[in-house]
N, C-alpha and C positions, 0 to 999 in steps of 0.2 A: 635630801626632800625626804628620807623614810619618820625622821628625826619631826620634821616642821610639822608633815601631814598629822602624824602625832599627839603635839600639844597641840596644833586646830584643833583638832577632835575630841580633845580632853576640855576642851576650852569651850567648845560650844558646848557641848554635854552640862558642862558649870554652870554655862550661860543660863541653860533650855531649865534645869534647877531651881537656882534661882526668877525666873519666869514664869514660873506654875505654881500655880493658886492654892495656895495652904487653905488644907483642912483643919476645919476649930478641931479641938484641939476634948475626947472622948477619955474617960475612963475603963472603958468594955472593951472585951476583949477584940481582938479584930480577925482571929486567924491565925498570926504568926506574921501579918504583915508588915513590921514594924523589923521583924525580926529580920523576915525574908530581904527585905529592902539589906538590911547594916550588914546582910552577909554576900548578897550585888552590888553592895558601893564596896570594902572592902579590894573581893572582887577585881575590880572593874578598876580601880587605882593601886592593885599593882600587877595586873595586867598593862597601862598606861603610863606606871611609874616602872616597870622597865625596859619595852617599850621605847622610854625616854632617855632613859641611863643610855645607850648606847652599848653599855657596858661586856660580853663575851665571858661567859665563864672557860668557854675550850677555845684554847690554844693550841690551831697541830705541830708536830714535833716539827723540832728544827733538821732542814735537806741536806743529808747526806752527799757528798760526791769523794767516789773512786777514783783510784788514777783509769787510766786509761788498758786496755786489753789489748795485749801484747796480738801483733796482724796473725791471721791463723794462713795457711795456706791451704785451702779449699779446691778442691776443682768435679768435674761429674766422668761418672764410670760407670759405662754399660753395660751392665752385664748379663749373663745370661741364667734364667732363672727356670725351673724342672717344675710341672705343678699335676693336679692331677688330670690337666686336657693335653699335656706335652711341654715343651718350654716353650717359653715369653721371655720376654728382653724385659727391664725393668731400669729405671734411671737409679744411680744413689749417690750422694753426696759424702765422696773421702773427707777425712783435712787432720790437718800433722799437728 
């Protein structure tokens, strides 16, 4: 879908530039408008061309699978802890 929209946008842009009324050729300086037009056209062409190509420069690395971990024997133990405010109880997880 993205590729189709990009190609249609590029075709529409080219059609609009072909229909636009051409200005008469003059041999005087116009403030770099021609250079700006050429640079802008090259930039737009590069952007549209890279979007339409669909090629990606980055390929994610292959997924690595490891064997399953052995089951662990875990259980919860309630232990008494001494604090500045006196004895307290806390739950801790004990695994073998």
